[in-house]
MARSE-492987 format. One line per 10 residues: number of its first residue (from 1); their letters; for each residue z, x, y of N, C-alpha, C, O, CB. Coordinates in nm, 3 decimals, decimal comma. Glycine has a CB too. Layout:
NUM	A	Z/X/Y/Z/X/Y/Z/X/Y/Z/X/Y/Z/X/Y  ...
***
This chain:
1	MREIKFRAWL	7,679/-2,245/4,701/7,543/-2,218/4,663/7,523/-2,258/4,518/7,604/-2,224/4,431/7,510/-2,069/4,685  7,415/-2,331/4,490/7,387/-2,384/4,357/7,328/-2,277/4,267/7,242/-2,199/4,308/7,293/-2,503/4,367  7,376/-2,274/4,143/7,323/-2,182/4,043/7,185/-2,230/3,999/7,169/-2,348/3,965/7,419/-2,170/3,921  7,085/-2,141/3,999/6,949/-2,177/3,959/6,930/-2,139/3,812/6,935/-2,022/3,776/6,843/-2,105/4,050  6,908/-2,241/3,727/6,886/-2,220/3,585/6,782/-2,321/3,538/6,763/-2,426/3,599/7,019/-2,233/3,503  6,715/-2,287/3,429/6,619/-2,376/3,366/6,643/-2,378/3,217/6,696/-2,283/3,160/6,474/-2,332/3,398  6,604/-2,487/3,153/6,593/-2,490/3,009/6,449/-2,531/2,980/6,382/-2,587/3,066/6,698/-2,589/2,942  6,402/-2,504/2,860/6,262/-2,531/2,828/6,253/-2,621/2,706/6,338/-2,615/2,616/6,186/-2,399/2,803  6,151/-2,704/2,704/6,122/-2,790/2,591/5,980/-2,758/2,546/5,887/-2,760/2,626/6,137/-2,941/2,628  5,964/-2,729/2,418/5,832/-2,701/2,361/5,771/-2,833/2,317/5,837/-2,914/2,251/5,840/-2,601/2,242
11	KLGGVGMKYD	5,644/-2,856/2,353/5,580/-2,983/2,326/5,437/-2,961/2,278/5,368/-2,873/2,329/5,582/-3,073/2,450  5,395/-3,038/2,182/5,256/-3,033/2,140/5,171/-3,104/2,245/5,212/-3,207/2,298/5,236/-3,098/2,000  5,057/-3,051/2,275/4,970/-3,112/2,374/4,860/-3,016/2,412/4,850/-2,908/2,355/5,048/-3,154/2,498  4,776/-3,054/2,506/4,661/-2,974/2,546/4,686/-2,880/2,662/4,593/-2,813/2,706/4,550/-3,062/2,579  4,808/-2,874/2,712/4,838/-2,786/2,825/4,956/-2,698/2,788/5,047/-2,742/2,718/4,869/-2,868/2,954  4,954/-2,573/2,834/5,063/-2,482/2,801/5,090/-2,385/2,914/5,033/-2,398/3,022/5,033/-2,407/2,675  5,176/-2,288/2,889/5,211/-2,186/2,988/5,180/-2,050/2,929/5,198/-2,027/2,809/5,361/-2,196/3,030  5,134/-1,961/3,014/5,103/-1,824/2,972/5,172/-1,728/3,067/5,166/-1,746/3,188/4,950/-1,799/2,968  5,235/-1,627/3,013/5,299/-1,525/3,094/5,209/-1,401/3,094/5,175/-1,349/2,988/5,443/-1,491/3,041  5,171/-1,354/3,214/5,081/-1,240/3,223/5,110/-1,161/3,350/5,107/-1,218/3,460/4,934/-1,285/3,219
21	IGQWYIHELT	5,136/-1,034/3,338/5,160/-0,942/3,450/5,263/-1,000/3,548/5,237/-1,009/3,668/5,029/-0,912/3,523  5,378/-1,038/3,496/5,488/-1,081/3,580/5,478/-1,221/3,636/5,560/-1,258/3,720/5,502/-0,989/3,691  5,380/-1,303/3,594/5,366/-1,439/3,645/5,335/-1,535/3,532/5,276/-1,498/3,431/5,256/-1,445/3,753  5,377/-1,661/3,553/5,345/-1,768/3,458/5,218/-1,836/3,504/5,200/-1,859/3,624/5,462/-1,870/3,445  5,130/-1,869/3,412/5,007/-1,942/3,442/4,999/-2,065/3,351/5,034/-2,058/3,233/4,882/-1,851/3,424  4,953/-2,176/3,407/4,928/-2,295/3,325/4,784/-2,287/3,278/4,694/-2,257/3,358/4,956/-2,429/3,406  4,761/-2,311/3,151/4,625/-2,303/3,099/4,608/-2,399/2,982/4,706/-2,445/2,923/4,591/-2,159/3,056  4,484/-2,427/2,949/4,455/-2,508/2,831/4,467/-2,420/2,708/4,426/-2,304/2,709/4,315/-2,573/2,840  4,524/-2,476/2,604/4,544/-2,400/2,481/4,437/-2,435/2,379/4,380/-2,544/2,382/4,684/-2,426/2,424  4,411/-2,344/2,291/4,316/-2,371/2,183/4,380/-2,467/2,084/4,503/-2,474/2,076/4,272/-2,240/2,113
31	PVNDLAIIFM	4,300/-2,541/2,007/4,358/-2,634/1,909/4,452/-2,565/1,809/4,545/-2,629/1,758/4,247/-2,703/1,833  4,430/-2,437/1,780/4,515/-2,365/1,686/4,655/-2,343/1,743/4,754/-2,350/1,670/4,451/-2,230/1,649  4,663/-2,317/1,873/4,791/-2,291/1,939/4,827/-2,406/2,034/4,867/-2,382/2,148/4,786/-2,158/2,017  4,814/-2,528/1,989/4,832/-2,645/2,073/4,980/-2,670/2,100/5,043/-2,755/2,036/4,768/-2,768/2,006  5,035/-2,596/2,194/5,178/-2,599/2,222/5,198/-2,593/2,373/5,127/-2,521/2,442/5,251/-2,483/2,152  5,295/-2,668/2,425/5,326/-2,664/2,567/5,475/-2,641/2,586/5,556/-2,676/2,500/5,282/-2,796/2,637  5,511/-2,581/2,699/5,650/-2,558/2,735/5,680/-2,637/2,861/5,608/-2,625/2,961/5,680/-2,405/2,756  5,784/-2,719/2,857/5,824/-2,798/2,973/5,956/-2,742/3,023/6,053/-2,732/2,948/5,836/-2,951/2,938  5,959/-2,704/3,151/6,080/-2,649/3,210/6,156/-2,759/3,282/6,097/-2,840/3,353/6,047/-2,533/3,307  6,288/-2,761/3,262/6,376/-2,859/3,328/6,480/-2,782/3,407/6,547/-2,694/3,354/6,443/-2,955/3,224
41	QYTGLKDKNG	6,493/-2,817/3,535/6,583/-2,743/3,624/6,725/-2,798/3,617/6,747/-2,919/3,606/6,531/-2,749/3,767  6,821/-2,708/3,625/6,964/-2,742/3,629/6,996/-2,801/3,766/6,953/-2,748/3,868/7,053/-2,616/3,601  7,071/-2,911/3,768/7,105/-2,978/3,894/7,218/-2,911/3,969/7,237/-2,936/4,088/7,143/-3,121/3,866  7,294/-2,825/3,902/7,413/-2,766/3,962/7,537/-2,850/3,936/7,647/-2,816/3,981/7,393/-2,749/4,111  7,520/-2,961/3,863/7,631/-3,052/3,832/7,659/-3,051/3,683/7,573/-3,017/3,602/7,600/-3,194/3,880  7,782/-3,090/3,648/7,822/-3,105/3,508/7,873/-3,246/3,487/7,925/-3,308/3,580/7,930/-2,999/3,468  7,859/-3,296/3,364/7,910/-3,429/3,336/8,062/-3,424/3,317/8,122/-3,318/3,330/7,842/-3,489/3,212  8,123/-3,538/3,286/8,269/-3,544/3,277/8,325/-3,462/3,162/8,445/-3,437/3,157/8,313/-3,687/3,263  8,238/-3,420/3,068/8,282/-3,334/2,958/8,247/-3,188/2,981/8,265/-3,105/2,891/8,220/-3,381/2,828  8,197/-3,155/3,099/8,163/-3,017/3,132/8,024/-2,975/3,090/7,990/-2,857/3,103/8,261/-2,927/3,069
51	KEIYEGDIVF	7,941/-3,068/3,040/7,804/-3,036/2,999/7,714/-3,031/3,122/7,718/-3,120/3,207/7,751/-3,142/2,897  7,631/-2,927/3,131/7,540/-2,912/3,245/7,437/-3,024/3,246/7,388/-3,065/3,141/7,470/-2,775/3,240  7,405/-3,074/3,366/7,308/-3,182/3,382/7,177/-3,122/3,429/7,171/-3,054/3,531/7,360/-3,289/3,483  7,069/-3,149/3,353/6,936/-3,099/3,383/6,840/-3,213/3,414/6,863/-3,328/3,375/6,883/-3,015/3,267  6,734/-3,180/3,484/6,623/-3,271/3,505/6,574/-3,320/3,368/6,558/-3,239/3,276/6,507/-3,203/3,586  6,551/-3,450/3,355/6,508/-3,507/3,227/6,622/-3,556/3,140/6,598/-3,620/3,037/6,430/-3,406/3,151  6,747/-3,528/3,179/6,861/-3,579/3,102/6,876/-3,729/3,123/6,843/-3,782/3,230/6,991/-3,506/3,142  6,926/-3,796/3,021/6,960/-3,937/3,031/7,110/-3,941/3,052/7,188/-3,890/2,971/6,916/-4,018/2,903  7,151/-4,003/3,162/7,293/-4,006/3,197/7,343/-4,149/3,200/7,268/-4,244/3,220/7,316/-3,939/3,334  7,473/-4,162/3,178/7,540/-4,292/3,175/7,663/-4,284/3,263/7,738/-4,186/3,258/7,578/-4,334/3,029
61	DENGEDSWHG	7,684/-4,386/3,343/7,804/-4,396/3,425/7,867/-4,531/3,398/7,814/-4,634/3,438/7,773/-4,378/3,577  7,980/-4,531/3,329/8,050/-4,655/3,298/8,155/-4,677/3,405/8,263/-4,618/3,403/8,114/-4,651/3,156  8,122/-4,764/3,498/8,209/-4,788/3,612/8,230/-4,938/3,628/8,193/-4,997/3,729/8,149/-4,726/3,742  8,290/-4,999/3,526/8,317/-5,142/3,531/8,190/-5,224/3,539/8,099/-5,205/3,458/8,407/-5,175/3,647  8,183/-5,314/3,636/8,066/-5,399/3,654/7,944/-5,321/3,703/7,831/-5,368/3,690/8,098/-5,510/3,751  7,967/-5,203/3,760/7,858/-5,124/3,817/7,808/-5,016/3,722/7,750/-4,918/3,769/7,902/-5,062/3,946  7,828/-5,028/3,591/7,782/-4,925/3,498/7,629/-4,922/3,494/7,563/-5,024/3,515/7,840/-4,949/3,356  7,574/-4,803/3,466/7,429/-4,787/3,463/7,387/-4,670/3,376/7,466/-4,581/3,345/7,376/-4,768/3,605  7,259/-4,672/3,335/7,192/-4,563/3,265/7,077/-4,517/3,353/7,018/-4,598/3,424/7,142/-4,607/3,121  7,046/-4,389/3,349/6,934/-4,341/3,428/6,882/-4,208/3,379/6,945/-4,140/3,298/6,973/-4,330/3,572
71	IVKWDMHNLY	6,766/-4,172/3,430/6,702/-4,045/3,397/6,709/-3,956/3,521/6,675/-3,999/3,630/6,554/-4,066/3,351  6,754/-3,833/3,503/6,766/-3,738/3,613/6,627/-3,687/3,649/6,554/-3,637/3,564/6,862/-3,619/3,576  6,592/-3,702/3,778/6,461/-3,659/3,826/6,476/-3,579/3,954/6,580/-3,583/4,020/6,369/-3,781/3,851  6,371/-3,505/3,989/6,366/-3,425/4,111/6,271/-3,494/4,208/6,157/-3,525/4,173/6,320/-3,279/4,082  6,318/-3,517/4,332/6,235/-3,575/4,437/6,170/-3,461/4,514/6,235/-3,394/4,594/6,319/-3,667/4,533  6,042/-3,438/4,490/5,969/-3,326/4,548/5,958/-3,337/4,700/5,955/-3,236/4,769/5,831/-3,316/4,487  5,951/-3,459/4,753/5,932/-3,478/4,897/6,062/-3,460/4,976/6,062/-3,402/5,084/5,875/-3,616/4,925  6,173/-3,510/4,920/6,302/-3,503/4,989/6,392/-3,392/4,936/6,499/-3,367/4,991/6,374/-3,636/4,978  6,349/-3,325/4,830/6,416/-3,208/4,775/6,561/-3,234/4,730/6,654/-3,167/4,776/6,415/-3,098/4,876  6,577/-3,331/4,641/6,708/-3,354/4,580/6,690/-3,417/4,442/6,586/-3,474/4,411/6,794/-3,445/4,671
81	FYADLWHTNE	6,794/-3,407/4,360/6,796/-3,472/4,230/6,851/-3,613/4,247/6,936/-3,637/4,333/6,881/-3,391/4,128  6,803/-3,704/4,165/6,853/-3,842/4,168/6,845/-3,901/4,028/6,778/-3,845/3,941/6,772/-3,928/4,268  6,913/-4,011/4,006/6,906/-4,082/3,879/6,816/-4,203/3,897/6,844/-4,290/3,980/7,048/-4,125/3,828  6,709/-4,208/3,820/6,616/-4,321/3,822/6,667/-4,423/3,721/6,656/-4,401/3,600/6,468/-4,277/3,790  6,722/-4,533/3,769/6,782/-4,633/3,682/6,673/-4,718/3,619/6,584/-4,766/3,689/6,882/-4,723/3,759  6,678/-4,737/3,487/6,576/-4,821/3,427/6,625/-4,963/3,416/6,744/-4,991/3,429/6,537/-4,769/3,290  6,533/-5,052/3,393/6,555/-5,197/3,390/6,587/-5,252/3,529/6,623/-5,369/3,543/6,668/-5,232/3,293  6,575/-5,167/3,630/6,590/-5,212/3,769/6,487/-5,137/3,851/6,419/-5,047/3,800/6,736/-5,187/3,823  6,474/-5,173/3,976/6,384/-5,100/4,065/6,464/-5,010/4,158/6,417/-4,976/4,266/6,298/-5,197/4,147  6,583/-4,972/4,117/6,672/-4,893/4,202/6,668/-4,745/4,168/6,635/-4,707/4,056/6,814/-4,945/4,191
91	TLQEEFAEAD	6,703/-4,663/4,265/6,732/-4,523/4,237/6,869/-4,495/4,296/6,907/-4,553/4,397/6,622/-4,426/4,298  6,941/-4,408/4,233/7,075/-4,373/4,278/7,065/-4,235/4,341/7,019/-4,141/4,277/7,179/-4,376/4,160  7,109/-4,223/4,467/7,092/-4,097/4,536/7,226/-4,034/4,568/7,267/-3,941/4,498/7,011/-4,117/4,664  7,296/-4,080/4,670/7,422/-4,018/4,711/7,528/-4,025/4,601/7,602/-3,930/4,581/7,474/-4,083/4,837  7,535/-4,138/4,531/7,638/-4,156/4,429/7,618/-4,063/4,311/7,713/-4,036/4,237/7,639/-4,300/4,381  7,496/-4,013/4,292/7,465/-3,927/4,177/7,559/-3,807/4,171/7,610/-3,776/4,063/7,321/-3,879/4,183  7,581/-3,740/4,281/7,664/-3,620/4,282/7,812/-3,651/4,264/7,888/-3,565/4,222/7,643/-3,544/4,411  7,852/-3,772/4,294/7,994/-3,805/4,293/8,035/-3,888/4,171/8,155/-3,906/4,146/8,029/-3,879/4,417  7,938/-3,937/4,096/7,969/-4,028/3,985/8,032/-3,953/3,868/8,017/-3,832/3,854/7,842/-4,099/3,939  8,103/-4,027/3,786/8,164/-3,973/3,665/8,065/-3,990/3,551/8,078/-4,082/3,470/8,301/-4,045/3,633
101	LLVIGNIYEN	7,966/-3,901/3,544/7,853/-3,915/3,453/7,882/-3,861/3,315/7,970/-3,777/3,296/7,734/-3,847/3,509  7,805/-3,910/3,218/7,807/-3,859/3,083/7,661/-3,840/3,039/7,583/-3,935/3,041/7,884/-3,956/2,986  7,625/-3,717/2,999/7,491/-3,691/2,946/7,488/-3,744/2,804/7,568/-3,702/2,720/7,454/-3,538/2,952  7,394/-3,836/2,776/7,385/-3,896/2,641/7,258/-3,852/2,568/7,236/-3,894/2,454/7,389/-4,048/2,651  7,175/-3,770/2,631/7,053/-3,722/2,568/6,955/-3,677/2,674/6,992/-3,658/2,790/6,991/-3,830/2,480  6,829/-3,659/2,632/6,723/-3,629/2,729/6,595/-3,699/2,685/6,584/-3,746/2,572/6,701/-3,476/2,742  6,499/-3,705/2,775/6,379/-3,785/2,752/6,290/-3,728/2,642/6,205/-3,800/2,589/6,300/-3,796/2,879  6,307/-3,602/2,606/6,224/-3,540/2,504/6,282/-3,553/2,364/6,209/-3,581/2,269/6,204/-3,395/2,536  6,411/-3,534/2,351/6,476/-3,541/2,221/6,521/-3,683/2,185/6,535/-3,717/2,067/6,595/-3,448/2,217  6,544/-3,766/2,286/6,597/-3,901/2,263/6,517/-4,009/2,335/6,576/-4,086/2,410/6,741/-3,908/2,306
111	PDLI	6,385/-4,018/2,314/6,306/-4,120/2,384/6,349/-4,261/2,347/6,323/-4,355/2,422/6,159/-4,102/2,354  6,414/-4,277/2,233/6,463/-4,408/2,189/6,574/-4,463/2,280/6,601/-4,583/2,279/6,513/-4,399/2,046  6,638/-4,376/2,357/6,745/-4,420/2,448/6,691/-4,484/2,576/6,765/-4,551/2,648/6,836/-4,302/2,483  6,564/-4,462/2,604/6,507/-4,511/2,729/6,472/-4,658/2,717/6,422/-4,718/2,812/6,381/-4,431/2,768
***
């Protein structure tokens, strides 16, 4: 059974989250409090150094000629995590769980890596 965990990223923007009476609500924020929280779900996997892999992480798999970089995403229709490889039109699905991955950043803190 997979452990369910989230991490959050605070972002400036016109949309945010509000906690009220035991529930989270998405709402527009006033210009004074222009802050948003982005939640990223834990995949249940760790990279080769033991670092937890979350949605939005940038991962690298150096596997000889087949090395690749990708962004961890959630497929809402098929209900699984996958690595969206950039500079190609491919997605990595089954190999994602078995690959020897290394988390090198995430899309919010390291957009320069994309």
